[in-house]
Structures are given as structure tokens and as C-alpha cells.
N, C-alpha and C positions, 0 to 999 in steps of 0.2 A: 520506574517512572521516567528516568532519563531517556530510555529507548523510545518510549511513547512520545515524549516531547520532541525528540529528534525527528521522528516520523512526521509529526505535525509541522515542524519547521520545513522539512523537505516538501511537504504538500504546499505550503505557502510560497516557497521559492519557485515551485513549478508554476503555480498560478501567476505569480508576479512576473515571471519571465515573459509572459504573453505569447509564448511559442505554442501554437495549437497542437503540434505533434507531441511535445513534451507533456502537455496537460492531458491529452488523450491517453498517452502511455501510462501516466501516473494513475489515472482513474481506472483504466483497465486492470492494472496490476493490483490495485486495492480491491476491486470487485472480485477478481480471481482468487486472491488470498482469503477473502471472507467466505467465498463459496467453498473453498477447500477446507476451511476451518469448520464450517457447518457440516460438511460431509465427514468430519473426523479424520481427515487425511494427516494433519500434523501430529495428532496423538498416535496414529498408526505408525507414522514415519519414525518417531522417536521412541517407540517401544523397545 
């Protein structure tokens, strides 16, 4: 639960920074991570 909360705080900090490059990078990383999770990559990686 703490890890999930830390990720949310990092998201909010990126948005609050107002830096478009940082916001874009954060969104891209989140979408990429979700896509990899749906493809089963993380399960395969840690087998």
C-alpha cells in the first residue's frame, strides 16, 4: 500500500511542477507499464 501511495504522490508532484516534459514522461511511463502488465511481461520477467 505504501508503494502505491508513493506512486500517486510522484504523479501529483509531476503535475504540480507544471513542467510539460516531466508530465509527458510520467504519463508515457505509466501507459507503458500498464501495457507491459497486460501483456504479462512482469510475470514472465519474475518467473
